[in-house]
ZAMARGU-4260 file (C-alpha; in steps of 0.2 Angstrom, whole numbers, plus 5000, padded with zeros to 4 digits):
<rodrens>
0) 5001/5000/4999 | 5014/5012/5004 | 5021/5009/4987 | 5007/5011/4978 | 5001/5027/4987
5) 5021/5033/4982 | 5019/5029/4964 | 5000/5038/4964 | 5009/5054/4970 | 5023/5053/4958
10) 5013/5050/4944 | 5000/5063/4950 | 5011/5078/4937 | 5011/5067/4923 | 4989/5065/4923
15) 4982/5080/4916 | 4967/5077/4924 | 4971/5079/4941 | 4977/5095/4936 | 4961/5104/4931
20) 4962/5122/4939 | 4946/5125/4950 | 4939/5143/4954 | 4948/5148/4968 | 4966/5145/4958
25) 4966/5128/4968 | 4970/5109/4958 | 4961/5092/4964 | 4981/5087/4965 | 4983/5102/4977
30) 4966/5098/4988 | 4970/5079/4985 | 4991/5080/4993 | 4988/5082/5010 | 4978/5070/5014
35) 4986/5057/5004 | 5004/5064/5010 | 4997/5060/5030 | 4991/5046/5027 | 5007/5040/5018
40) 5016/5046/5033 | 5006/5038/5046 | 5006/5022/5034 | 5028/5023/5035 | 5029/5024/5055
45) 5016/5009/5058 | 5028/5002/5044 | 5042/5005/5052 | 5037/4995/5068 | 5030/4980/5056
50) 5042/4980/5043 | 5060/4972/5048 | 5064/4982/5031 | 5060/5000/5039 | 5067/4994/5056
55) 5082/5007/5053 | 5074/5020/5045 | 5073/5038/5055 | 5056/5045/5061 | 5067/5062/5059
60) 5060/5066/5041 | 5043/5062/5048 | 5043/5073/5060 | 5049/5087/5046 | 5037/5085/5034
65) 5022/5085/5049 | 5029/5101/5055 | 5029/5108/5036 | 5013/5104/5036 | 5008/5111/5053
70) 5017/5128/5046 | 5006/5129/5031 | 4989/5123/5037 | 4991/5134/5054 | 4997/5152/5046
75) 4983/5162/5046 | 4985/5170/5031 | 4981/5152/5020 | 4971/5157/5007 | 4985/5166/5003
80) 5000/5154/5004 | 4989/5141/4996 | 4985/5151/4981 | 5006/5154/4980 | 5009/5136/4982
85) 4996/5133/4964 | 4998/5147/4956 | 5018/5148/4956 | 5027/5136/4951 | 5046/5134/4957
90) 5058/5133/4939 | 5063/5113/4943 | 5048/5104/4932 | 5033/5114/4940 | 5036/5105/4958
95) 5026/5116/4971 | 5037/5116/4987 | 5024/5108/4997 | 5024/5093/4985 | 5043/5092/4983
100) 5043/5088/5004 | 5030/5074/5001 | 5037/5067/4989 | 5057/5068/4997 | 5051/5063/5012
105) 5041/5049/5005 | 5056/5041/4995 | 5065/5040/5011 | 5052/5028/5018 | 5048/5018/5000
110) 5068/5017/4995 | 5072/5000/5009 | 5055/4989/5003 | 5063/4992/4984 | 5083/4991/4987
115) 5083/4980/5005 | 5098/4968/5000 | 5117/4966/4994 | 5114/4964/4976 | 5099/4977/4974
120) 5111/4989/4978 | 5125/4984/4967 | 5110/4984/4952 | 5105/5002/4959 | 5124/5007/4959
125) 5125/4998/4941 | 5109/5010/4936 | 5114/5025/4945 | 5130/5027/4933 | 5122/5022/4918
130) 5109/5036/4921 | 5124/5048/4926 | 5132/5044/4910 | 5117/5045/4900 | 5115/5063/4906
135) 5130/5069/4902 | 5129/5061/4884 | 5112/5065/4882 | 5115/5083/4887 | 5133/5085/4878
140) 5122/5079/4861 | 5110/5092/4863 | 5120/5108/4856 | 5123/5100/4841 | 5110/5090/4835
145) 5097/5108/4838 | 5089/5102/4853 | 5083/5117/4862 | 5071/5108/4874 | 5064/5091/4879
150) 5046/5089/4888 | 5057/5085/4903 | 5066/5100/4904 | 5067/5108/4919 | 5077/5125/4927
155) 5091/5112/4929 | 5092/5101/4912 | 5088/5119/4902 | 5097/5126/4889 | 5102/5143/4895
160) 5114/5157/4883 | 5123/5173/4891 | 5120/5191/4882 | 5136/5192/4875 | 5132/5211/4883
165) 5129/5203/4902 | 5145/5201/4914 | 5151/5184/4909 | 5149/5189/4892 | 5143/5176/4876
170) 5143/5157/4880 | 5128/5143/4883 | 5128/5133/4901 | 5120/5117/4901 | 5118/5117/4923
175) 5113/5098/4924 | 5132/5093/4918 | 5137/5101/4934 | 5130/5089/4946 | 5133/5074/4935
180) 5151/5078/4933 | 5150/5079/4952 | 5144/5063/4953 | 5152/5056/4939 | 5169/5060/4948
185) 5166/5055/4965 | 5160/5039/4956 | 5176/5035/4949 | 5187/5039/4964 | 5178/5028/4976
190) 5174/5015/4967 | 5189/5013/4953 | 5206/5005/4956 | 5219/5020/4959 | 5230/5021/4945
195) 5218/5011/4932 | 5215/5019/4914 | 5197/5019/4916 | 5197/5026/4933 | 5208/5041/4926
200) 5196/5044/4911 | 5179/5043/4921 | 5188/5056/4933 | 5193/5069/4919 | 5176/5067/4910
205) 5167/5071/4928 | 5179/5087/4929 | 5176/5090/4910 | 5157/5089/4914 | 5158/5101/4927
210) 5168/5114/4917 | 5158/5113/4901 | 5142/5117/4914 | 5149/5132/4920 | 5146/5126/4938
215) 5155/5134/4952 | 5147/5125/4967 | 5150/5107/4960 | 5168/5113/4955 | 5171/5116/4973
220) 5162/5103/4980 | 5172/5091/4967 | 5188/5098/4974 | 5183/5099/4993 | 5180/5078/4989
225) 5197/5076/4981 | 5205/5084/4997 | 5196/5074/5010 | 5201/5059/5000 | 5219/5062/4998
230) 5218/5064/5017 | 5204/5054/5027 | 5211/5040/5013 | 5226/5041/5005 | 5235/5051/5020
235) 5243/5060/5009 | 5242/5078/5017 | 5256/5086/5006 | 5247/5087/4989 | 5230/5092/4999
240) 5237/5108/5007 | 5246/5111/4989 | 5230/5106/4979 | 5219/5119/4992 | 5232/5133/4994
245) 5233/5133/4976 | 5215/5134/4973 | 5213/5147/4987 | 5227/5159/4979 | 5221/5159/4961
250) 5204/5163/4967 | 5212/5178/4978 | 5222/5184/4964 | 5208/5188/4954 | 5198/5194/4967
255) 5211/5208/4968 | 5214/5210/4952 | 5199/5211/4944 | 5203/5221/4930 | 5212/5203/4923
260) 5195/5195/4921 | 5189/5208/4907 | 5189/5199/4893 | 5190/5181/4897 | 5178/5171/4890
265) 5163/5164/4900 | 5168/5150/4906 | 5185/5153/4914 | 5178/5171/4920 | 5162/5163/4930
270) 5176/5150/4939 | 5191/5164/4942 | 5176/5179/4948 | 5169/5168/4963 | 5179/5182/4977
275) 5177/5196/4963 | 5167/5210/4974 | 5161/5217/4956 | 5153/5200/4952 | 5135/5202/4951
280) 5129/5189/4961 | 5132/5199/4974 | 5127/5215/4969 | 5110/5222/4980 | 5094/5230/4973
285) 5094/5217/4958 | 5087/5201/4955 | 5103/5192/4963 | 5111/5180/4974 | 5114/5191/4988
290) 5096/5200/4986 | 5087/5184/4987 | 5100/5182/5004 | 5095/5198/5011 | 5077/5195/5009
295) 5077/5177/5018 | 5089/5185/5032 | 5074/5197/5033 | 5062/5187/5037 | 5071/5176/5049
300) 5075/5192/5058 | 5057/5194/5059 | 5048/5177/5061 | 5065/5166/5066 | 5051/5151/5075
305) 5038/5149/5063 | 5046/5158/5046 | 5034/5165/5033 | 5030/5166/5014 | 5023/5185/5014
310) 5034/5194/5027 | 5046/5203/5015 | 5055/5219/5013 | 5044/5232/5002 | 5060/5237/4995
315) 5069/5222/4991 | 5067/5217/4971 | 5052/5209/4964 | 5059/5196/4955 | 5070/5190/4971
320) 5054/5191/4981 | 5044/5179/4969 | 5061/5167/4970 | 5061/5167/4988 | 5041/5163/4988
325) 5043/5148/4976 | 5057/5141/4985 | 5071/5143/4973 | 5081/5152/4988 | 5099/5148/4980
330) 5103/5139/4998 | 5093/5127/5009 | 5101/5134/5026 | 5094/5150/5023 | 5077/5145/5013
335) 5073/5133/5025 | 5072/5143/5039 | 5065/5158/5029 | 5051/5151/5024 | 5047/5136/5040
340) 5056/5142/5053 | 5075/5140/5062 | 5065/5123/5072 | 5062/5114/5054 | 5081/5118/5049
345) 5088/5111/5065 | 5076/5096/5063 | 5083/5094/5047 | 5103/5096/5053 | 5101/5085/5066
350) 5096/5070/5052 | 5108/5077/5040 | 5124/5075/5052 | 5115/5058/5060 | 5118/5052/5041
355) 5136/5058/5037 | 5142/5051/5053 | 5133/5036/5049 | 5141/5035/5034 | 5157/5037/5038
360) 5156/5023/5053 | 5152/5012/5038 | 5167/5017/5030 | 5181/5018/5042 | 5175/5002/5053
365) 5177/4990/5038 | 5190/4982/5031 | 5201/4992/5018 | 5194/4990/4999 | 5180/4978/5004
370) 5164/4981/4998 | 5155/4989/5014 | 5168/5002/5015 | 5166/5009/4997 | 5148/5011/5000
375) 5152/5020/5016 | 5165/5032/5005 | 5154/5035/4992 | 5139/5040/5001 | 5149/5051/5013
380) 5158/5060/5001 | 5143/5064/4991 | 5133/5070/5005 | 5148/5082/5011 | 5145/5087/4993
385) 5129/5093/4994 | 5132/5100/5012 | 5144/5110/5005 | 5132/5113/4987 | 5119/5119/4997
390) 5126/5135/5006 | 5124/5143/4990 | 5112/5133/4980 | 5096/5122/4982 | 5080/5126/4988
395) 5070/5129/5004 | 5064/5110/5003 | 5079/5101/5009 | 5087/5099/4993 | 5086/5089/4977
400) 5077/5072/4978 | 5094/5062/4974 | 5100/5071/4993 | 5083/5060/5002 | 5089/5046/4991
405) 5105/5045/4998 | 5099/5046/5017 | 5090/5031/5013 | 5104/5023/5006 | 5114/5027/5021
410) 5104/5018/5033 | 5101/5003/5019 | 5118/4998/5017 | 5119/5000/5037 | 5106/4987/5038
415) 5112/4976/5024 | 5131/4974/5031 | 5124/4972/5049 | 5114/4958/5041 | 5130/4951/5030
420) 5143/4952/5048 | 5128/4941/5058 | 5133/4925/5061 | 5120/4910/5056 | 5106/4906/5070
425) 5103/4890/5076 | 5088/4881/5078 | 5089/4881/5096 | 5102/4890/5106 | 5112/4883/5117
430) 5106/4864/5113 | 5114/4853/5101 | 5107/4851/5082 | 5101/4835/5077 | 5116/4830/5064
435) 5128/4834/5078 | 5118/4823/5090 | 5118/4807/5078 | 5134/4810/5075 | 5140/4806/5095
440) 5128/4793/5094 | 5134/4784/5079 | 5119/4784/5071 | 5121/4788/5052 | 5115/4806/5047
445) 5103/4807/5032
</rodrens>
């Protein structure tokens, strides 16, 4: 039943008759989703005590979803909030913010029902790698094949073109290649044997994909993961220090000598201007990240406990306020605290830290080169990379969908390792088996 309801929620955006707009601006989907989410949540909590596959899962995501539901439906401006949730669509695939949170939390509880043992976990890894490679190859082919749009395009997968007169200059940006390249780089770093040709090729392909996307957060996250790998796994402090120090020196140099950035192509300029004070992302009173962060700080100062979707500064840029209102906050931490309150953010942080520490334990407490050790290292690196990225990217719903799936994979991997490490059970503890009794008495064993 849990799986069936989960599939129904996932399928509703693709069923046109469920998206008819009513006279109040609501849709049948919006009216049906809250009770469906509550029912799924209740079933997940019940199944956690009845189903062995869910006993290792945390109830913190359920508590977070409950607070979000309570936040929305106890706000005195409920009518206006519901209108904003239905009439304003997120740029990422049209998902509404509340809908996104409900689906992500449900995914956390449904995943263990599908991925239940080591064989299925390995199969998921193969599917995951194939999906990443497909995304990278297909996205790169869209430009020469002149495929400007596909039906499943979202903000992250669309092709964006820079104006030649903009700060960045003329160029294209393929956002999805940034995250896919980061995933590909981490996968090759962890699962492929050091020194092999394929590992080098995959790591270069991952970095090349990030460069092609012009994604600054994925690039810095991949470099951070590389430093952690060198320090924690290989114990090579000097290369890690040189890598981290070199990147810092280069970015600091161009932050002081901003005139050297003029005339550079869009790709190197986006990376080298991360700390530059004239970077348009840091300008206030415009539709920029700085303006969106200022709006969120304003909301947090005035509504620290419960947050707000409406109490925005009057003088702020209208496009920036609209982006924050629909959850596109360019930062998870500020976004969750601003729209849902600091308690929801703290609950999210506690859950994330729990999963990071569990992944780290899985990595460090297993034998060298074991499969469990690589699972732990892979999940730890991905979670850390996302936590770094979420400082300047992501939405107020707690991150992307695959981030919640990583939470589930940490608990699934722990359960699989514990099950395989547990000794075989005897029919009756403390009593000899039938075969042992017959061997002692001299009777033939059948």
